[in-house]
BALO-436534 format. One record per residue (C-alpha): residue number from 1; z negated, y, x. Coordinates in steps of 0.25 Angstrom, whole numbers, plus 5000, padded with zeros to 4 digits. Each point is the difference from the previous one (the first is absolute). Layout:
BEGIN
+-----+------+------+------+
|   i |    Z |    Y |    X |
+-----+------+------+------+
| NUM |    Z |    Y |    X |
...
+-----+------+------+------+
END
This chain:
BEGIN
+-----+------+------+------+
|   i |    Z |    Y |    X |
+-----+------+------+------+
|   1 | 5288 | 5044 | 5085 |
|   2 | 5001 | 5001 | 5015 |
|   3 | 5011 | 5011 | 4999 |
|   4 | 4991 | 5008 | 4990 |
|   5 | 4988 | 5000 | 5010 |
|   6 | 5009 | 5004 | 5011 |
|   7 | 5006 | 5011 | 4992 |
|   8 | 4987 | 5006 | 4996 |
|   9 | 4995 | 4999 | 5014 |
|  10 | 5012 | 5007 | 5005 |
|  11 | 4998 | 5011 | 4989 |
|  12 | 4985 | 5002 | 5005 |
|  13 | 5005 | 5003 | 5014 |
|  14 | 5011 | 5009 | 4995 |
|  15 | 4992 | 5008 | 4990 |
|  16 | 4985 | 4999 | 5003 |
|  17 | 4998 | 4999 | 5015 |
|  18 | 4997 | 5014 | 5006 |
|  19 | 5005 | 5006 | 4987 |
|  20 | 4992 | 5013 | 5003 |
|  21 | 5007 | 5002 | 5013 |
|  22 | 5011 | 5009 | 4994 |
|  23 | 4997 | 5014 | 4996 |
|  24 | 5001 | 5004 | 4985 |
|  25 | 5013 | 5006 | 4995 |
|  26 | 5002 | 5010 | 4989 |
|  27 | 5003 | 4989 | 4990 |
|  28 | 4987 | 4993 | 5002 |
|  29 | 4992 | 5014 | 5000 |
|  30 | 5006 | 5003 | 4986 |
|  31 | 4996 | 4986 | 4995 |
|  32 | 4986 | 5000 | 5005 |
|  33 | 4997 | 5015 | 4997 |
|  34 | 5004 | 4997 | 4985 |
|  35 | 4992 | 4987 | 5000 |
|  36 | 4988 | 5008 | 5005 |
|  37 | 5001 | 5010 | 4989 |
|  38 | 5001 | 4988 | 4990 |
|  39 | 4987 | 4995 | 5005 |
|  40 | 4993 | 5013 | 5001 |
|  41 | 5005 | 5007 | 4987 |
|  42 | 5003 | 4988 | 4992 |
|  43 | 5014 | 5004 | 4997 |
|  44 | 5006 | 4986 | 5000 |
|  45 | 5010 | 5002 | 4990 |
|  46 | 5004 | 5014 | 5004 |
|  47 | 5000 | 5000 | 5015 |
|  48 | 4999 | 5013 | 5008 |
|  49 | 5002 | 5002 | 5015 |
|  50 | 4993 | 5012 | 5006 |
|  51 | 4996 | 5005 | 4986 |
|  52 | 5014 | 5000 | 4995 |
|  53 | 5006 | 4990 | 4990 |
|  54 | 5007 | 4988 | 5008 |
|  55 | 5010 | 4994 | 4990 |
|  56 | 5012 | 4999 | 5009 |
|  57 | 4996 | 4985 | 5004 |
|  58 | 4996 | 4989 | 4990 |
|  59 | 4985 | 4997 | 5002 |
|  60 | 4999 | 4985 | 5002 |
|  61 | 4999 | 5001 | 5016 |
|  62 | 4991 | 5012 | 4998 |
|  63 | 4991 | 4992 | 4991 |
|  64 | 4999 | 4989 | 5010 |
|  65 | 4997 | 5011 | 5011 |
|  66 | 4989 | 5006 | 4991 |
|  67 | 4993 | 4987 | 4997 |
|  68 | 5000 | 4997 | 5015 |
|  69 | 4994 | 5015 | 5003 |
|  70 | 4989 | 4997 | 4990 |
|  71 | 4996 | 4987 | 5007 |
|  72 | 5003 | 5004 | 5014 |
|  73 | 5000 | 5015 | 5001 |
|  74 | 5009 | 5007 | 5011 |
|  75 | 5004 | 4986 | 5005 |
|  76 | 5015 | 5001 | 5005 |
|  77 | 5000 | 4985 | 5004 |
|  78 | 4996 | 4996 | 4986 |
|  79 | 5011 | 5009 | 4994 |
|  80 | 5010 | 4994 | 5009 |
|  81 | 4995 | 4986 | 4997 |
|  82 | 5005 | 5002 | 4986 |
|  83 | 5014 | 5002 | 5005 |
|  84 | 4999 | 4988 | 5009 |
|  85 | 4996 | 4992 | 4987 |
|  86 | 5013 | 5005 | 4993 |
|  87 | 5007 | 4997 | 5013 |
|  88 | 4996 | 4985 | 4999 |
|  89 | 5004 | 5000 | 4985 |
|  90 | 5014 | 5005 | 5004 |
|  91 | 5001 | 4990 | 5011 |
|  92 | 4996 | 4988 | 4991 |
|  93 | 5010 | 5004 | 4989 |
|  94 | 5010 | 5002 | 5010 |
|  95 | 4998 | 4986 | 5005 |
|  96 | 5000 | 4994 | 4986 |
|  97 | 5012 | 5008 | 4996 |
|  98 | 5008 | 4994 | 5012 |
|  99 | 4996 | 4986 | 4996 |
| 100 | 5003 | 5002 | 4986 |
| 101 | 5014 | 5006 | 5002 |
| 102 | 5005 | 4992 | 5012 |
| 103 | 4993 | 4987 | 4999 |
| 104 | 4997 | 4999 | 5014 |
| 105 | 4985 | 5000 | 5005 |
| 106 | 5004 | 5001 | 5015 |
| 107 | 5009 | 5012 | 4997 |
| 108 | 4990 | 5007 | 4991 |
| 109 | 4989 | 4999 | 5012 |
| 110 | 5010 | 5005 | 5010 |
| 111 | 5004 | 5012 | 4991 |
| 112 | 4985 | 5003 | 4998 |
| 113 | 4997 | 5000 | 5015 |
| 114 | 5011 | 5010 | 5002 |
| 115 | 4995 | 5008 | 4988 |
| 116 | 4986 | 5001 | 5006 |
| 117 | 5006 | 5005 | 5013 |
| 118 | 5007 | 5012 | 4995 |
| 119 | 4992 | 5011 | 5005 |
| 120 | 5002 | 5008 | 4987 |
| 121 | 4993 | 4989 | 4992 |
| 122 | 4988 | 5000 | 5010 |
| 123 | 4999 | 5015 | 5000 |
| 124 | 5000 | 5001 | 4985 |
| 125 | 4990 | 4988 | 4999 |
| 126 | 4990 | 5009 | 5009 |
| 127 | 5002 | 5013 | 4992 |
| 128 | 4992 | 5004 | 4988 |
| 129 | 5012 | 5005 | 4992 |
| 130 | 5008 | 4996 | 4987 |
| 131 | 5012 | 4994 | 5006 |
| 132 | 4994 | 4986 | 5003 |
| 133 | 4995 | 4999 | 4986 |
| 134 | 5013 | 5002 | 4992 |
| 135 | 5008 | 4991 | 5009 |
| 136 | 4990 | 4989 | 5000 |
| 137 | 4999 | 5000 | 4985 |
| 138 | 5015 | 5000 | 4999 |
| 139 | 5002 | 4988 | 5009 |
| 140 | 4991 | 4993 | 4990 |
| 141 | 5008 | 5005 | 4989 |
| 142 | 5013 | 4995 | 5007 |
| 143 | 4994 | 4986 | 5002 |
| 144 | 4996 | 4998 | 4985 |
| 145 | 5013 | 5007 | 4996 |
| 146 | 5009 | 4990 | 5008 |
| 147 | 4992 | 4988 | 4994 |
| 148 | 5002 | 5006 | 4986 |
| 149 | 5014 | 5003 | 5001 |
| 150 | 5005 | 4987 | 5008 |
| 151 | 4990 | 4989 | 4995 |
| 152 | 5008 | 4990 | 4992 |
| 153 | 4995 | 5002 | 4986 |
| 154 | 5002 | 4985 | 4997 |
| 155 | 4990 | 4996 | 5011 |
| 156 | 4987 | 4995 | 4996 |
| 157 | 4993 | 5010 | 5009 |
| 158 | 5008 | 5012 | 4997 |
| 159 | 4990 | 5011 | 4996 |
| 160 | 5008 | 5012 | 4996 |
| 161 | 4988 | 5007 | 4993 |
| 162 | 4991 | 4999 | 5011 |
| 163 | 5010 | 5004 | 5011 |
| 164 | 5005 | 5012 | 4992 |
| 165 | 4986 | 5005 | 4996 |
| 166 | 4996 | 4999 | 5015 |
| 167 | 5013 | 5008 | 5004 |
| 168 | 4997 | 5011 | 4990 |
| 169 | 4985 | 5001 | 5004 |
| 170 | 5004 | 5001 | 5015 |
| 171 | 5011 | 5010 | 4996 |
| 172 | 4990 | 5009 | 4993 |
| 173 | 4990 | 4999 | 5011 |
| 174 | 5011 | 5005 | 5010 |
| 175 | 5004 | 5011 | 4991 |
| 176 | 4985 | 5004 | 4999 |
| 177 | 5000 | 5000 | 5015 |
| 178 | 5012 | 5009 | 5003 |
| 179 | 5008 | 5002 | 4988 |
| 180 | 5014 | 4995 | 5000 |
| 181 | 5002 | 5000 | 5015 |
| 182 | 4999 | 4985 | 5002 |
| 183 | 5009 | 4998 | 4987 |
| 184 | 5011 | 5008 | 5007 |
| 185 | 4998 | 4995 | 5014 |
| 186 | 4996 | 4986 | 4999 |
| 187 | 5002 | 4994 | 4986 |
| 188 | 5014 | 5006 | 4996 |
| 189 | 5007 | 4996 | 5013 |
| 190 | 4994 | 4986 | 4998 |
| 191 | 5005 | 4999 | 4986 |
| 192 | 5014 | 5005 | 5005 |
| 193 | 5000 | 4989 | 5010 |
| 194 | 4995 | 4989 | 4991 |
| 195 | 5010 | 5003 | 4989 |
| 196 | 5011 | 4998 | 5011 |
| 197 | 4994 | 4988 | 5005 |
| 198 | 4997 | 4992 | 4988 |
| 199 | 5001 | 5001 | 4985 |
| 200 | 4986 | 5001 | 4993 |
| 201 | 4996 | 4988 | 4991 |
| 202 | 4995 | 5008 | 4988 |
| 203 | 5002 | 4990 | 4988 |
| 204 | 4987 | 5000 | 4992 |
| 205 | 4994 | 5011 | 5009 |
| 206 | 5003 | 5013 | 4994 |
| 207 | 4987 | 5002 | 4992 |
| 208 | 4992 | 4998 | 5013 |
| 209 | 5010 | 5009 | 5007 |
| 210 | 4998 | 5011 | 4990 |
| 211 | 4985 | 4998 | 5001 |
| 212 | 5000 | 5002 | 5015 |
| 213 | 5007 | 5014 | 4997 |
| 214 | 4989 | 5003 | 4990 |
| 215 | 4989 | 4996 | 5009 |
| 216 | 5006 | 5008 | 5012 |
| 217 | 5002 | 5013 | 4991 |
| 218 | 4986 | 4999 | 4995 |
| 219 | 4993 | 4999 | 5014 |
| 220 | 5010 | 5010 | 5006 |
| 221 | 4999 | 5011 | 4989 |
| 222 | 4985 | 5000 | 4995 |
| 223 | 4995 | 5009 | 5011 |
| 224 | 5012 | 5010 | 4999 |
| 225 | 4998 | 5000 | 4985 |
| 226 | 4985 | 5003 | 5001 |
| 227 | 5004 | 5012 | 5010 |
| 228 | 5011 | 5005 | 4991 |
| 229 | 4990 | 5000 | 4988 |
| 230 | 4989 | 5007 | 5007 |
| 231 | 5006 | 5008 | 5011 |
| 232 | 5015 | 5003 | 4995 |
| 233 | 5002 | 5013 | 5008 |
| 234 | 4995 | 4993 | 5013 |
| 235 | 5009 | 4988 | 4997 |
| 236 | 5012 | 5008 | 4998 |
| 237 | 4998 | 5008 | 5012 |
| 238 | 4998 | 4987 | 5008 |
| 239 | 5013 | 4994 | 4994 |
| 240 | 5008 | 5013 | 5004 |
| 241 | 4994 | 5000 | 5014 |
| 242 | 5003 | 4985 | 5003 |
| 243 | 5014 | 5000 | 4994 |
| 244 | 5003 | 5013 | 5008 |
| 245 | 4994 | 4993 | 5013 |
| 246 | 5009 | 4988 | 4998 |
| 247 | 5012 | 5010 | 5000 |
| 248 | 4996 | 5011 | 5009 |
| 249 | 4989 | 4995 | 5010 |
| 250 | 5004 | 4993 | 5013 |
| 251 | 5014 | 4999 | 4996 |
| 252 | 5009 | 4992 | 5010 |
| 253 | 5014 | 4996 | 5000 |
| 254 | 5004 | 4987 | 4994 |
| 255 | 5002 | 4993 | 5014 |
| 256 | 4986 | 5004 | 5004 |
| 257 | 4995 | 4985 | 4999 |
| 258 | 5012 | 4995 | 5009 |
| 259 | 4989 | 4995 | 5010 |
| 260 | 4992 | 4992 | 4989 |
| 261 | 5000 | 4988 | 5009 |
| 262 | 4991 | 5007 | 5010 |
| 263 | 4989 | 5000 | 4990 |
| 264 | 4999 | 4985 | 5002 |
| 265 | 4995 | 5002 | 5014 |
| 266 | 5002 | 4988 | 5009 |
| 267 | 5010 | 4994 | 4990 |
| 268 | 5009 | 5013 | 5000 |
| 269 | 5012 | 4993 | 5008 |
| 270 | 4999 | 4988 | 4992 |
| 271 | 4999 | 5008 | 4987 |
| 272 | 5013 | 5007 | 5004 |
| 273 | 5006 | 4987 | 5004 |
| 274 | 4998 | 4995 | 4985 |
| 275 | 5011 | 5010 | 4996 |
| 276 | 5011 | 4991 | 5008 |
| 277 | 5003 | 4995 | 4986 |
| 278 | 5014 | 4994 | 5003 |
| 279 | 4994 | 4991 | 5011 |
| 280 | 4987 | 4996 | 4993 |
| 281 | 5006 | 4996 | 4987 |
| 282 | 5009 | 4990 | 5008 |
| 283 | 4989 | 4993 | 5008 |
| 284 | 4987 | 5001 | 4992 |
| 285 | 4998 | 4988 | 4992 |
| 286 | 4993 | 5007 | 4988 |
| 287 | 5011 | 5010 | 4999 |
| 288 | 4996 | 5005 | 4986 |
| 289 | 4985 | 5002 | 5004 |
| 290 | 5004 | 5008 | 5012 |
| 291 | 5010 | 5009 | 4991 |
| 292 | 4988 | 5002 | 4990 |
| 293 | 4991 | 5006 | 5011 |
| 294 | 5012 | 5009 | 5005 |
| 295 | 5003 | 5004 | 4986 |
| 296 | 4985 | 5004 | 4998 |
| 297 | 4999 | 5007 | 5013 |
| 298 | 5013 | 5008 | 4998 |
| 299 | 4997 | 5003 | 4985 |
| 300 | 4986 | 5006 | 5005 |
| 301 | 5007 | 5008 | 5011 |
| 302 | 5010 | 5006 | 4991 |
| 303 | 4990 | 5003 | 4989 |
| 304 | 4991 | 5007 | 5010 |
| 305 | 5011 | 5008 | 5006 |
| 306 | 5004 | 5005 | 4986 |
| 307 | 4986 | 5008 | 4999 |
| 308 | 5001 | 5014 | 5006 |
| 309 | 4985 | 4999 | 5005 |
| 310 | 5000 | 4990 | 5012 |
| 311 | 4989 | 4996 | 5010 |
| 312 | 5000 | 4988 | 5009 |
| 313 | 4987 | 4994 | 4994 |
| 314 | 5008 | 4999 | 4987 |
| 315 | 5007 | 4989 | 5006 |
| 316 | 4988 | 4991 | 5000 |
| 317 | 5005 | 4991 | 4988 |
| 318 | 5012 | 4997 | 5007 |
| 319 | 4992 | 4992 | 5010 |
| 320 | 5000 | 4989 | 4989 |
| 321 | 5015 | 4997 | 5000 |
| 322 | 5002 | 5003 | 5015 |
| 323 | 4989 | 4990 | 5003 |
| 324 | 5007 | 4990 | 4991 |
| 325 | 5014 | 5003 | 5006 |
| 326 | 4994 | 4998 | 5015 |
| 327 | 4993 | 4987 | 4996 |
| 328 | 5014 | 4995 | 4996 |
| 329 | 5005 | 5002 | 5014 |
| 330 | 4988 | 4994 | 5007 |
| 331 | 5000 | 4988 | 4990 |
| 332 | 5015 | 4999 | 5004 |
| 333 | 4997 | 5000 | 5015 |
| 334 | 4989 | 4990 | 4997 |
| 335 | 5008 | 4990 | 4991 |
| 336 | 5014 | 5000 | 5006 |
| 337 | 5001 | 4989 | 5010 |
| 338 | 5013 | 5006 | 5006 |
| 339 | 5000 | 5015 | 5000 |
| 340 | 5013 | 5008 | 5000 |
| 341 | 5002 | 5009 | 5012 |
| 342 | 4998 | 5013 | 4992 |
| 343 | 4987 | 4995 | 4994 |
| 344 | 4995 | 4996 | 5014 |
| 345 | 5004 | 5014 | 5006 |
| 346 | 4993 | 5007 | 4988 |
| 347 | 4987 | 4992 | 5003 |
| 348 | 5001 | 5002 | 5015 |
| 349 | 5002 | 5015 | 4999 |
| 350 | 4989 | 5002 | 4989 |
| 351 | 4989 | 4991 | 5006 |
| 352 | 5004 | 5003 | 5015 |
| 353 | 4997 | 5015 | 4997 |
| 354 | 4987 | 4998 | 4993 |
| 355 | 4996 | 4990 | 5011 |
| 356 | 5003 | 5011 | 5011 |
| 357 | 4991 | 5010 | 4992 |
| 358 | 4989 | 4990 | 5000 |
| 359 | 5001 | 4998 | 5015 |
| 360 | 4998 | 5015 | 5003 |
| 361 | 4989 | 5002 | 4990 |
| 362 | 4989 | 4996 | 5009 |
| 363 | 5004 | 5011 | 5010 |
| 364 | 5000 | 5010 | 4988 |
| 365 | 4986 | 4995 | 4996 |
| 366 | 4995 | 5003 | 5014 |
| 367 | 5007 | 5014 | 5002 |
| 368 | 4998 | 5005 | 4986 |
| 369 | 4987 | 4993 | 4996 |
| 370 | 4991 | 4998 | 5012 |
| 371 | 5005 | 5011 | 5009 |
| 372 | 4999 | 5010 | 4988 |
| 373 | 4985 | 4995 | 4998 |
| 374 | 5004 | 4995 | 4986 |
| 375 | 4996 | 4985 | 5002 |
| 376 | 4991 | 4993 | 5010 |
| 377 | 5005 | 4993 | 5013 |
| 378 | 4995 | 4987 | 4994 |
| 379 | 5008 | 5002 | 4987 |
| 380 | 5012 | 5004 | 5007 |
| 381 | 5000 | 4988 | 5009 |
| 382 | 4997 | 4990 | 4989 |
| 383 | 5011 | 5006 | 4990 |
| 384 | 5010 | 5002 | 5012 |
| 385 | 4998 | 4985 | 5004 |
| 386 | 5001 | 4995 | 4986 |
| 387 | 5013 | 5008 | 4997 |
| 388 | 5006 | 4995 | 5013 |
| 389 | 4998 | 4986 | 4996 |
| 390 | 5006 | 5003 | 4986 |
| 391 | 5012 | 5007 | 5008 |
| 392 | 5002 | 4987 | 5008 |
| 393 | 5000 | 4992 | 4986 |
| 394 | 5010 | 5010 | 4994 |
| 395 | 5009 | 4998 | 5012 |
| 396 | 5000 | 4985 | 4999 |
| 397 | 5002 | 5000 | 4985 |
| 398 | 5012 | 5009 | 5002 |
| 399 | 5006 | 4992 | 5011 |
| 400 | 4999 | 4987 | 4992 |
| 401 | 5004 | 5006 | 4987 |
| 402 | 4987 | 4997 | 4993 |
| 403 | 4999 | 5011 | 4989 |
| 404 | 4988 | 4995 | 4994 |
| 405 | 4992 | 5000 | 5013 |
| 406 | 5005 | 5014 | 5002 |
| 407 | 4995 | 5004 | 4987 |
| 408 | 4986 | 4994 | 5003 |
| 409 | 5000 | 5007 | 5013 |
| 410 | 5003 | 5014 | 4993 |
| 411 | 4988 | 4997 | 4990 |
| 412 | 4991 | 4997 | 5012 |
| 413 | 5004 | 5012 | 5007 |
| 414 | 4997 | 5008 | 4987 |
| 415 | 4986 | 4994 | 4999 |
| 416 | 4997 | 5003 | 5014 |
| 417 | 5004 | 5014 | 4998 |
| 418 | 4992 | 5001 | 4987 |
| 419 | 4987 | 4994 | 5007 |
| 420 | 5001 | 5007 | 5013 |
| 421 | 5009 | 5013 | 5000 |
| 422 | 4998 | 5007 | 4987 |
| 423 | 4988 | 5008 | 5005 |
| 424 | 5010 | 5004 | 5012 |
| 425 | 5010 | 5005 | 4989 |
| 426 | 4990 | 5008 | 4993 |
| 427 | 4995 | 5006 | 5013 |
| 428 | 5014 | 5004 | 5004 |
| 429 | 4999 | 5011 | 4989 |
| 430 | 4990 | 5009 | 5008 |
| 431 | 4997 | 5015 | 5001 |
| 432 | 4991 | 5004 | 5011 |
| 433 | 4996 | 5012 | 4992 |
| 434 | 4997 | 4992 | 4987 |
| 435 | 4988 | 5005 | 4992 |
| 436 | 5001 | 4996 | 4986 |
| 437 | 4996 | 5008 | 4988 |
| 438 | 4992 | 4988 | 4997 |
| 439 | 4989 | 5006 | 5008 |
| 440 | 4996 | 5010 | 4989 |
| 441 | 4994 | 4989 | 4993 |
| 442 | 4988 | 5001 | 5009 |
| 443 | 4999 | 5015 | 5000 |
| 444 | 4987 | 5004 | 4992 |
| 445 | 5005 | 5014 | 4997 |
| 446 | 5011 | 4994 | 4992 |
| 447 | 4992 | 4991 | 4991 |
| 448 | 5002 | 5003 | 4986 |
| 449 | 5010 | 5012 | 5004 |
| 450 | 5014 | 5000 | 4993 |
| 451 | 5012 | 4999 | 5009 |
| 452 | 5013 | 5008 | 4998 |
| 453 | 5013 | 5002 | 5006 |
| 454 | 5010 | 5012 | 4999 |
| 455 | 5009 | 4996 | 4988 |
| 456 | 5010 | 5011 | 5004 |
| 457 | 5003 | 4992 | 5013 |
| 458 | 5003 | 4988 | 4992 |
| 459 | 4993 | 4987 | 4997 |
| 460 | 4990 | 4993 | 5009 |
| 461 | 5004 | 4988 | 5008 |
| 462 | 4993 | 4988 | 4992 |
| 463 | 4997 | 4993 | 5014 |
| 464 | 4990 | 5012 | 5001 |
| 465 | 4994 | 4998 | 4987 |
| 466 | 4998 | 4985 | 5003 |
| 467 | 4993 | 5003 | 5013 |
| 468 | 4991 | 5010 | 4995 |
| 469 | 4996 | 4991 | 4989 |
| 470 | 4999 | 5011 | 4990 |
| 471 | 5009 | 5009 | 4991 |
| 472 | 5007 | 5012 | 5007 |
| 473 | 5004 | 5008 | 4989 |
| 474 | 5010 | 5012 | 4999 |
| 475 | 4996 | 5014 | 5000 |
| 476 | 5008 | 5013 | 5000 |
| 477 | 4994 | 5007 | 5013 |
| 478 | 5006 | 5013 | 4996 |
| 479 | 4993 | 5001 | 4986 |
| 480 | 4987 | 5007 | 5003 |
| 481 | 4994 | 4995 | 4986 |
| 482 | 5003 | 4986 | 5002 |
| 483 | 4995 | 5000 | 5015 |
| 484 | 4987 | 5006 | 4996 |
| 485 | 4998 | 4991 | 4989 |
| 486 | 5001 | 4988 | 5009 |
| 487 | 4990 | 5005 | 5010 |
| 488 | 4993 | 4993 | 5007 |
| 489 | 5011 | 4991 | 5004 |
| 490 | 5007 | 4995 | 5012 |
| 491 | 5015 | 5001 | 5003 |
| 492 | 5010 | 4992 | 5007 |
| 493 | 5011 | 5009 | 5007 |
| 494 | 5011 | 4998 | 5010 |
| 495 | 4999 | 5014 | 5005 |
| 496 | 4987 | 5008 | 5004 |
| 497 | 4992 | 5006 | 4988 |
| 498 | 5005 | 5014 | 5003 |
| 499 | 5014 | 4996 | 4998 |
| 500 | 4997 | 4993 | 4987 |
| 501 | 4992 | 5010 | 4992 |
| 502 | 5002 | 5015 | 4997 |
| 503 | 4991 | 5009 | 5008 |
| 504 | 4994 | 5005 | 4987 |
| 505 | 4995 | 4986 | 4997 |
| 506 | 4995 | 4997 | 5014 |
| 507 | 4992 | 5013 | 5000 |
| 508 | 4992 | 4994 | 4988 |
| 509 | 4997 | 4986 | 5006 |
| 510 | 4993 | 4994 | 5012 |
| 511 | 5008 | 4989 | 5007 |
| 512 | 4995 | 4989 | 5009 |
| 513 | 5009 | 4991 | 5008 |
| 514 | 4997 | 4985 | 4998 |
| 515 | 5010 | 4995 | 5009 |
| 516 | 5015 | 4998 | 5003 |
| 517 | 5005 | 4986 | 4996 |
| 518 | 5013 | 4993 | 5005 |
| 519 | 5004 | 4988 | 4992 |
| 520 | 5013 | 4998 | 5007 |
| 521 | 5001 | 4986 | 5005 |
| 522 | 5011 | 5004 | 5010 |
| 523 | 4998 | 5010 | 5012 |
| 524 | 5006 | 5014 | 5000 |
| 525 | 5014 | 5001 | 5004 |
| 526 | 5005 | 4987 | 4993 |
| 527 | 5009 | 5001 | 4987 |
| 528 | 4989 | 4993 | 4992 |
| 529 | 4990 | 5011 | 5003 |
| 530 | 4998 | 5010 | 4988 |
| 531 | 4992 | 5013 | 4999 |
| 532 | 4996 | 4997 | 4986 |
| 533 | 4990 | 4990 | 5006 |
| 534 | 4994 | 5010 | 5009 |
| 535 | 4990 | 5007 | 4991 |
| 536 | 4987 | 5009 | 5001 |
| 537 | 4989 | 4999 | 4990 |
| 538 | 4992 | 5012 | 4998 |
| 539 | 4987 | 5002 | 4991 |
| 540 | 5001 | 5013 | 4991 |
| 541 | 4988 | 5007 | 4994 |
| 542 | 4998 | 5013 | 4993 |
| 543 | 4994 | 5011 | 5009 |
+-----+------+------+------+
END
């Protein structure tokens, strides 16, 4: 029980403390805008985003966001807290799965601490998007699937119907969260590794196994069947669009994920070290368990590399096998009384580098935190002193080959950063000319006035719709009849009005500049500054 309490407390620090510090991204904007329209227009089964059908993503995370929007309107922290809850579920099932497969509580706890300090996991647990939902549910499915496949059918406590039923429910919830993504990136690699690792014990379980598939299909398919039945044309368009995106959108070469190990953050070098298979399979006591995690990790990497569309955030499910594999090394360093020279060298290099970074971190806090006015002097001193103490602890752990103490030091380092430095990280994305379009919410002249953008210039950024807290609909600025019919209205334009409308239409309307809004989080001159976030809002009325 103590371990569960510690895990939950660490999850609270990882996912909830200062969870409003980071700025919203495009994925959050899409999810929350869709949730707002669910609440305001009651379209819970047929979601819309900025007035257009939003069928590309399954609705479960958006239903959760919609419920939160109904209870706590326009509350980003509450929205992100739902992702934090899913993060806790993912971490708990991660721990339970490690205990179930490898039968070592100490190992399972070490693996969980490593998993909780992968920066990608922390980031997704603080972001109101879909990814955390599908993988958290799939982790639950994997836990129950393993129990269903490998429990001895002759054991008195063997419960195949319960295990397979829960596995089917969690698989269906995963599909309702982000379609087949987690099936391909998390479940399939696990199944490949499990079949190599151990033969399933299926005597007398086939009916329960088939029932699992039926439950999964029903939960996964009902919403899609509803959409196909009532909106067949829209459903076909989405299917064509999504299948085309997988093939033509963000296409990268097959070796794009070669640096996958970097996604584990502080554990990057140890993750890379797990691939010294010829060495570890000779010295690690649980050789088969270690090889199982490597099979799982490599299967996931190969399968993800097969897909034409690639983004680094798609590596999120790989943090599961990577953490399990790194934990085998840490557990080996901990349990082995006399480490071989190669193992010692690997530990010294990995732990020494991390300890060195921790040592210089207080200086970085002072330079980039306090001197840049992102945190107070007191916060800088307290955080710096705590991290310096942790750095000394890490150096001692490294010198004495105490791998468990080293892991505890890393966990403590992350807790200090989460409690003291997240506001500094959020403040580092600053634009001195930042003036969000959110300001139009307070403009009386725009109350009840529809808002449009020039559809000839392409779609509006969803971040602007989120900040404006209202629909920004498309309008053909060159179609006189459509423009006159829309009046009075306001328009969001990148260029001045005279460059957006034909003279013939401008001669018929009065224009009132409301303001110029810059929603860029980064200053001009940086690669992250985009002109499409710099907009003018103008009120149009008939002369």
